[in-house]
N, C-alpha and C positions, 0 to 999 in steps of 0.2 A: 177292750178294757172298760170303756164307758158303759157299754151294754151290760156287762157283768155287774157293775156298781149299781145300775138301775135295778137289776133283779134282786140284789141283796138288800136294797133299800125299799123294796115294794111293801114291806110291812110297816114302814114308818109313816108318820103323818105326812099329808101332801105337801105342806109348806117346807118340811125338812128335805123332802125329795128335790123340790125346786131349788132350794138353797145349795144343796150338795152339787146339783148339776151345774149351777152357775159357777161355783168354786172350781169344779173340775175343768170347765171350759176355759176359765181365765188362766188356770195353771197351765193348761195345754198350750194356750196362745203365748204365754210368757216364755215357756220353755222352747217353743218353736222359734220365737223371735231371737232368743239367746243363741240358738244353734247357728244363726246366720252370721253372728259376729266372728271375724277371723283375725288372726294375728300373723305378723310377719317377723322374721328374724334375719340374721346376717346383715348387720348394719342397716336395719330397716326400722320402720315405725309401725306400730299396731293400728288397726282400723276399728274404731268403735265410736260411740257418741257420748258427748258430755258438754258442759259449758263452763266458762271461766272468764272473769273480768279481765280487761286489758290494762296493763300497767303503763303509765305515762313514761315516755323516754325523755331524758334530759339531752336535748340536741345542742351540743356545744363543740363545734369544730371537729366533728367525728370524721374518721378516715372514710374515703369513698373509693371503691374499686370499680373497674370496668371489666365485666365478664363478656368476652367476645365469643359468640357461638356460631355455628354454621347456619343458624336460622335468624341471627341478628344479635344486637348488643343489649346487655342488661347492666344498668348502673345500680350499685348497691351501697348503702350507707352502713357502716359497721359501728356497733355500740361498744366502744372500747371501755367506757366507764362501767357499764353494767355487766359486761362479759369480757374482761381483760384477757383471761387465759385463752378463750376461744378465738378472740380476735387476733391475738398474737400468733396462735397456732395457724390460723387461716392465712395470715399475711406471710408467715414463714414459708408455707407451701407455695404461695403465689410468687414470692421473691425467688424461690428456687426453681420456678417454672415447672413445678410438679404437675400442675393442672393442665399444662399445654398438651393437647392431643388426647386428653381423657374424654369421656362421654357422659351424657345423662343416661345411665344404664337402667334406671327404673322410673317408669312414668305411669301414673295412675290418674286417669281423667277425674276431674272434680275432687282431687285429693292433694297430690304433690308431685314434684319432679325431683329426682335424686341423682347426684353425680359426684365426680371428683375422686373416683377410686379405681376405675377400670379403663383399659385401652379399648380402641374400637373393635378389637378381636376378642373382647371380654376376658382379658387377662388382668388379674388384680395386681396393682402396683404395691411395692414395699413402702412402708410408711415409718414415720417416727413413732415413738411409744404413745400409748393412749393418754388423753388429758382428763383433767377433773371436769366432771359434769357441773356446769354452772346454772342449771335450770332453776335452782333455788332463787335466782334473780326475779323469777315470776313474770318475765316478759312473755306475753301470750303468743301462741302460734297462730297469729292472725293472717289474713290473706296477704301474700307478698312478703312475708317474713322469711328470713334465712335462718336455718337451724342446723345443729350438728346431728348427723345420723350416727347411730350406734347399734350394738347388739343388745341382747337382753341384760347385759351387765351394765350397771349404772355408769361407771367410769371407763368406757370402752371406745369413745369417739377418737378417730384419728384424722383422716383427710376428707372423708365423705360428708356431704352436706345435702340439704334439701330445701326447696322453696315451696311454701304452702300455696296451693291454688285457691284455697278458700279458708275461712276461719276454722281451724282445727284445734279448738280449745281443749279437747280431751287429751291432747299431747302435753298440756302444761303441767308444771310441778304442782302436786297435791300434798305429798308428804315425803318422808325420807326412806320409805320402803322401796324395794326394787320395782314393784309394780306401779307405785305412785310418784316416782321421782321426776319423770317427765323428760322432755327433750329441750335442750338449751337453745333459745333464740339469741342470735348475736348480730343480726342485721336486718335491713329492710330494703326492698326494691324501691328505688325512687324514680327510675326511668326504665322503660322497656318491659313493663308488666304485660304488654300485648305480646311480646316475644315469649315470655314465660307461659302465657295462656296458649299460644300456638304450639309450643313444645308439648304442653299438656294434652293436646288433641291428636298427636301423631299415632298412627297404627302401631301396635305392639305385638310381640311374639315371645316365644320361649327360646332361649339360646343357652347352651351349656348348662341346662337344668335350671336356669334363672328365668323367672317369669317377668312379665311387664317390661321387656326390653324393646325399645324402638326397633321396628323392622328395618328402617334406614337409620344408621347411627346419627345421633345429634351430637356433634363434636364441640367440645370446649376448646376453642383455639388458643385462648390465653386468659389469664386473670392478672390485671395490673393495677397497682395502687396509683390513683391519679390525684388524690388529695391526702396529705399526710395527717392532717388534723392536729389537735392539741395533745402534747405529751404530758 
């Protein structure tokens, strides 16, 4: 394609030929880069790049939960003022012991770990109805933050959640469109980030047509409320 364009432009002034070649090269590089961006569905988050400022959280007697896993414990603060629907939803599942025996079924190194919906044999559990997406609270998907996983539908989150392994600001709320609504952050790891990072490094495979599944199940033994916080 590039050689054909050179031939067609052979009768033009030299500086126009050079300008055209630069434009074609840049366009090819941009398109090639865009082709590398991938998206995920089925209660997953998309992978791309962007940036977004972090919103300050009002820390005032927030609930704290202990997430016990087969690789260690993780303590998480929940932002009940900023994301009341998501926090109530998460605590409901925790109180019902829904998460006990589920796994981190999707692990992508240097991105995030996702769990709370499948058993160790990769069977999806039945859930309560989906909740309202509160990503409009504009809390950033920073490293260690806890967010609701969902499908491509804005208000489709149920039980599944993910913990960011790095700053993934491209997942933040940008606008009210389906593509720009973002993923709601409703908590932050306050202890055990080393456990989260260890989980993020486990070898993965494909199981039941699902990619990025840990080869050895990383089990969520329990999720328990240890501090109720202010109502």
